[in-house]
N, C-alpha and C positions, 0 to 999 in steps of 0.2 A: 826546131823540130820536136824536141821533147815536150814542149808545152802543147803543141798540136796533137801529138800522140796521146797525151793524158786527156785532153778534151774529147778525143774520139773514144777513148776507153770509157770515160764517164758517160758519154751519150749511149754507148752500147750497153753499159750497166743499167742505165735508167730505162732503156727500151726493154731489157730483160725483165726488170721488175714489173713493168706495165704488162708485158706479154704473159708473165707467170701469174698475174693476179686474176682471180676468178671474177671478182667484182671490182672494177676500177674505182668505184666510189669508196671502197674500203681497203685501199692499198695501204701497206704499212708505212709508206713515206708521206702520207697525206693525213693531216690531223683535222678533225672536226668536219669532215666532208661526209654528208649523208645523202643518198639518193632518195628523193621523195616523189610520190605520184604528183602529177600536175595539179590536182585538186587539194593536196595536203601541204601546200606551201605555208610558211609562217607569215603572219600578218605584218605589214610594215609598222604597225602601231607598237609592236613589241620593241622594235629598235628605237622608236621615238620615245617610248616610255623609259627604256633603259638609259637613254641619253639624259632625259630630264632627271631621273633619280640619281644618276651619277653626278650630274652637275650640282644638284641640290646638296648631295653629300660633300662634295668638294667645297662648296661655299660655306656649309655649316662647319666643316673642320677648319677652314681658313679663318673663320670668325673667332676661333680660340687663340689665334696668334695676335699678341698685342702689338700695337703700333699703328 
């Protein structure tokens, strides 16, 4: 019973946070979430470019490991 009561209290607490938030996209329990207009979405190419740059950096750093 205690586990179920704790789960219900957590759910009530989370609902209170959401209900008290003026802008749900800027809730204090959510990081990096930004509400954007439909025509101001980031291009998928940014994610592809970040993946390529990160992969190249990992390969370059691993090339310094002998063996």
